[in-house]
N, C-alpha and C positions, 0 to 999 in steps of 0.2 A: 402430277399434272392431270392424270386421268380422273382422279377423284374430284377435280375442279372443272371438269368438262372441257378440257382443251380439245380444240378441233381446228380444221383448216381455216375457219373464219376468225379464230382468236388472234388477239394481239397480246403478245407476252413480253414482259420485261424481265431480265435477269440481273440482279444486283450482285456484282462481284465476279471477277474473272479468275477465281482460284480453282481448287480441286473440285468443288461441287459446281460452281458456276460454269466452268468450261464444258462439263457434261450436260448441264441443264440447257445450254444453248443448242447443243447437238440434238437432244431429245425433242425440244420444242420445234426445231426445224424439221425433224423427221415426222412429227405429227402434222406438218403443213402450216403451222402458225406463222404469222408475221412476227419476227423476233427482234428485240432490241437488247443491247448490252449496256448496262449502267456500270461505269468504272471511274474511280478517282485517278486512274493512271492513263493519261492520254496516249502513251506509247503502246497500249494494248489494242488499239483500234484495228489494226490489220489482222491481228490474231483473232479478235472477236469475229470479224467478218469471215475469216477462214473457217471458223468453227460453227458458222451458221447465222450470225447476226446480220439482219438487213440494215440495222441502224445502230449507231454507237452514240451514247450520251455520256459526255464527260461531266461527272457530277461535281467537280470543283468549280464549274461555271454555272452560277445560279440561273442565268438566263436559259441554259440548256434544259434544266429541269422544268422551268416555267413553260417552255415551248411545247412540252409534251403533256400538258394538263388535259385530263379527260380522255386519254388515248388508249389505256390498257385495260384488258379484261382480267389479266392476272399478272402480278408482279411477284417474283420469287426472290426473297432475300437469302443469299447463300453465305453472307458475311458474318463475321464475329466482331463487328465494330459498331459504334454508335453513329447514327445518321440523323438528319432532319426528316423523320418519318412522315411528318405532315406533308412534305413535298411529294412523297410517294403516294400518299392517300389522294392528294390532288391530281396525280397522274392517272388515277383509276377512272374508268368509265362507270356509269351507273351499273350497279350489280357486280362491279369488279371486286377482286380480292387481293389483299396484300398477304402473301403466304411466307411465313418464316420457316426456313429449314436450317438456318444458321442462327445462333443465339447471341444477341448483342450482350456486352458485358454489363450494361445498366438496363433498368426497366425502360421499355419503349414508351415514348410520350407523343401523343398526337391529339388534335382537337376532335371532339366527338361530333360536332355539328356536320362536317362534311360526310361522315359515315351515315348519319341519319338522313340528311337531305339527298345524298346520292345513292342511298341504299347500297352502301359499300360494306365490305367485310374485312376482318383481320383473322387470320387463322395460322396454325402451326402444324407441322408434320415432321415426324421423326423417321420412321422406316415403314415400309409396306409389309403386307402379309407374305408368306412364302409363295402364294399364287401370284401376287403382284410382282414380286421379285423375279419369278420365273418369266412372267410376261415381259418385264423390263429387259431381261437378258435376251429374250427372243427378238424384241424390237432392236436392241443394240446389234445383234448378229445380222439381222436382216438389212439394217441401214448402215452397217459398218461404223457404228459409233464406238469410239475407242478413247480411253483416257490417254492424255499426253503425259508421259512419264520421263523422269530422269532416273537412270540406273546408277546405283552405288554398290561397290563391293562391300561385303559385310565388315571388312577391316576398316572401312571409312564410315561406319555407322554414326559415330559422334559428329563427323563433319556434315553428314546428311541431316542429322537432327538440328544442327546449328543453322543450316540453310533453311530448313522448314521454319524454325523460330524467327528467322529474319524475313520470312515471306519471299525468299529468293528462289524457291523451287517453282518451276513451271511444269506441270501443274500438280503432279503427284510424284512422290519419291518411292522408289522400290529398291529394297536391299536384296542382294543375291550373293551366293557363295561362288 
């Protein structure tokens, strides 16, 4: 987020309410941005708002995505699923960026004209430098940003893995002895 100039005037969208997405909502809110959560699960709206989202966009409703055209400076995709990426490109403001931190299973496809005409960008990011990670941890401590976790005893590791595979864990699974 910092590498892409996130600031209190920014409008940020986060695609996905999973392990990465729920953290991204909290960080974007801590930086003072106006934050929107994009999710295919309508039942996650209250959780998204509790985690920092000002707005919730249910992505299974096509009109919801069209209603936010030209709104965002930065949209972070935290999901590992295929989407209509052109709808997210349309949701960007001029000079906006669609940033992939989750990798879709298939190559992403989107029209190039809106990128050129709107001076929009597509980028990817994996992990920060040790200095950036230390800064992130400092921000998390200062703003009380925490992962929401489900705890499992080590003896239930297989059940925990199965819940992760089914996307049934909210939002991170932690094994302990």
